[in-house]
C-alpha positions in Angstrom: -23.7 5.2 15.0 -23.0 6.5 11.5 -20.2 5.1 9.4 -18.0 6.6 6.7 -17.1 3.6 4.6 -13.8 4.6 3.1 -12.2 2.9 0.0 -9.3 0.6 0.2 -7.7 2.5 -2.9 -8.1 5.5 -4.9 -11.1 4.8 -7.4 -9.2 5.9 -10.4 -6.5 3.1 -10.1 -7.1 -0.2 -11.7 -6.2 -3.4 -9.8 -3.2 -3.8 -11.9 -1.9 -0.3 -11.0 -2.7 -0.9 -7.2 -0.7 -4.0 -7.5 2.2 -2.1 -9.1 2.2 0.5 -6.4 2.4 -2.1 -3.7 5.1 -4.0 -5.2 7.4 -1.3 -6.6 10.4 -0.3 -4.4 8.7 -2.0 -1.3 11.5 -0.7 0.9 10.2 2.9 0.4 6.8 2.5 1.6 5.7 3.8 4.7 2.9 2.9 7.2 0.6 4.1 9.7 -1.3 1.5 11.9 -4.6 2.8 13.2 -5.8 1.1 16.4 -6.4 1.4 20.1 -3.5 1.8 22.8 -3.7 -1.7 23.7 -2.0 -4.8 22.6 -5.0 -7.1 21.4 -5.2 -7.2 17.6 -2.5 -4.7 17.4 0.4 -6.8 18.9 1.2 -9.1 16.0 1.1 -6.1 13.2 3.1 -3.9 15.4 5.7 -6.7 15.9 5.8 -7.2 12.2 6.4 -3.6 11.4 9.2 -3.4 14.0 10.8 -6.5 12.8 10.6 -5.4 9.3 12.3 -2.0 10.1 9.6 -0.3 8.4 8.8 3.4 8.5 5.7 3.4 10.6 3.8 5.1 13.3 0.9 4.2 15.5 -2.4 6.1 14.8 -3.7 5.6 18.3 -7.6 5.8 18.7 -8.3 7.5 22.0 -12.1 8.1 21.5 -14.6 6.1 19.2 -15.6 8.9 16.9 -19.2 9.2 16.1 -18.1 9.2 12.4 -15.9 6.1 12.0 -13.8 6.3 8.9 -12.6 2.9 7.9 -13.3 0.3 5.1 -15.5 -1.8 7.4 -16.1 0.9 10.1 -13.9 -1.1 12.5 -10.3 -1.2 13.4 -7.3 -2.1 12.9 -6.6 -0.5 9.6 -3.2 -0.5 7.9 -2.5 2.8 5.9 0.1 2.2 3.3 1.8 5.1 1.5 3.6 3.5 -1.4 6.9 4.7 -3.1 4.9 6.3 -5.8 2.8 8.3 -3.4 -0.5 6.2 -3.5 -2.5 5.9 -0.4 -3.9 2.4 0.1 -5.7 1.0 3.2 -5.9 -2.8 4.4 -8.7 -3.7 6.7 -9.1 -7.0 8.8 -6.2 -8.0 11.1 -5.6 -11.4 9.4 -5.1 -9.8 6.0 -2.9 -7.2 7.5 -0.9 -9.6 9.2 -0.4 -11.9 6.3 0.4 -8.8 4.0 3.2 -7.6 6.3 4.4 -11.1 6.8 5.0 -11.4 3.2 6.6 -8.0 2.9 9.2 -8.9 5.5 10.0 -12.4 4.5 8.0 -14.2 7.3 6.0 -16.6 5.1 8.9 -19.1 4.4 10.9 -19.8 1.3 8.3 -21.5 -0.9 4.7 -22.4 -1.0 4.8 -25.5 1.1 6.5 -23.6 3.9 4.0 -20.7 3.5 1.1 -23.0 3.8 2.6 -24.8 7.0 3.2 -21.4 8.5 -0.3 -20.2 7.9 -1.7 -23.4 9.3 0.2 -23.0 12.6 -0.6 -19.4 12.7 -4.3 -20.1 12.2 -4.3 -22.8 14.9 -2.7 -20.4 17.5 -5.0 -17.6 16.5 -8.1 -19.8 16.8 -7.1 -21.0 20.2 -6.9 -17.4 21.4 -10.2 -16.6 19.8 -12.0 -19.6 21.4 -10.6 -18.5 24.8 -12.0 -15.0 24.2 -15.4 -16.1 23.0 -16.0 -18.9 25.5 -14.4 -17.5 28.5 -12.9 -13.9 28.5 -16.3 -12.2 27.2 -18.8 -14.8 28.4 -21.3 -14.3 31.2 -19.5 -14.1 34.5 -21.5 -16.8 36.0 -20.4 -19.4 33.4 -16.8 -18.3 33.0 -15.3 -20.8 35.6 -16.9 -23.7 33.8 -15.9 -22.6 30.4 -12.4 -22.1 31.6 -12.4 -25.6 33.1 -13.4 -26.9 29.7 -10.7 -25.0 28.1 -8.2 -26.5 30.3 -9.5 -30.1 29.9 -9.8 -30.1 26.0 -8.7 -27.1 23.8 -5.4 -26.2 25.6 -4.2 -29.9 25.8 -4.9 -30.5 22.2 -3.2 -27.3 21.0 0.0 -28.1 23.3 0.1 -31.7 22.0 -0.2 -31.1 18.4 2.0 -28.1 18.3 4.7 -29.9 20.3 4.7 -32.7 17.9 5.1 -30.4 14.7 7.8 -28.6 16.6 9.8 -31.6 17.5 9.5 -32.7 13.9 11.1 -29.5 13.0 14.1 -30.1 15.3 12.9 -28.3 18.3 14.8 -25.3 17.3 12.3 -22.5 18.4 10.7 -22.3 14.9 7.7 -23.9 13.3 9.1 -24.1 9.8 12.7 -24.4 8.8 15.1 -22.3 11.2 14.0 -18.8 10.7 11.5 -16.5 12.3 7.9 -16.7 10.8 4.4 -15.3 11.2 3.5 -18.7 13.1 6.1 -18.0 15.6 5.0 -14.5 16.1 1.4 -15.5 16.6 2.2 -18.3 19.2 4.5 -15.8 21.2 1.9 -13.1 21.2 -0.9 -15.4 22.1 1.0 -16.5 25.2 1.5 -12.8 26.0 -2.1 -12.2 25.4 -3.0 -15.1 27.9 -0.9 -13.3 30.6 -3.2 -10.4 30.5 -6.5 -12.6 31.2 -8.2 -14.0 34.2 -6.1 -16.9 35.5 -3.6 -16.2 32.7 -0.7 -17.1 35.0 -2.4 -20.5 35.0 -2.8 -20.8 31.3 0.8 -19.7 30.7 2.4 -22.2 33.3 0.5 -25.0 31.6 2.0 -24.1 28.4 5.4 -23.7 29.8 5.5 -26.9 31.9 3.5 -28.9 29.0 5.8 -28.2 26.3 9.4 -26.8 26.5 9.2 -26.9 22.6 6.5 -24.2 22.4 8.1 -22.1 25.2 11.4 -22.1 23.1 9.4 -20.4 20.4 8.4 -17.7 22.7 12.0 -17.3 24.0 13.3 -17.2 20.4 10.7 -14.6 19.6 11.5 -12.5 22.7 15.2 -12.6 21.9 15.0 -11.1 18.6 16.8 -7.8 18.7 14.4 -5.7 16.6 11.5 -6.9 18.7 13.3 -6.2 21.8 13.8 -2.7 20.9 10.1 -2.1 20.2 9.0 -4.0 23.4 11.4 -1.8 25.4 9.6 1.3 24.2 7.2 3.2 26.4 4.5 2.9 23.8 4.7 -0.8 23.9 4.8 -0.9 27.9 1.6 1.4 27.9 -0.3 -0.8 25.5 0.5 -3.9 27.7 -0.7 -2.1 30.8 -3.8 -0.9 28.9 -4.6 -4.4 28.0 -4.2 -5.7 31.6 -6.7 -2.9 32.8 -9.2 -3.8 30.0 -9.3 -7.6 30.7 -9.4 -7.1 34.4 -13.1 -6.1 33.7 -13.8 -8.8 31.2 -17.1 -10.8 31.2 -20.7 -9.9 30.6 
């Protein structure tokens, strides 16, 4: 498949000029998020854009074009139109999520809080990716055994370690401090992701029964009014429905 590798920023701009465009009058920036009409890697970025009250729209990919135009030839891609009219692209979902979290104040109040938030974010992301690689998209004949190992080892360790840290933070529904962060969003969205998977109800039940502290994080995220508005939209509901259909046919 031929690729059209696009630039991240106009070639006539220096690094300093791109930085200035990104940081000047951030509230006036607008965004287009290019991804498929599923939750997947789009769930957290869409939550971040909704929580931040950003001017944004979904660029939904309905067919994989034979001429893919993206910095790495894959999606998602975040298109940023800065206040001074520059067009800048970000690729790789982790980079997109960290950028948007910083834009909207979801990386803590200082460097130590930011490091903690990124740590818990990474831990939840890694749990989701291990499940995806070892179970969801594994060979069908080994999925059951792989899921059994996930239940015996990876999931209990994640529950135990996250519960301890949440208790240390006062069991207040947040990983760090007393306000919403990227870590909270990743854990809540990971639980929503699990719901779409094979035996997902069993995974979610083990989390809910095993850790009221983790479940409180999910409830806190779900009760955020700006997120509720997005999640009540037809676009969001369609993406969840499409995800459920997609994962119903997982396995190799």
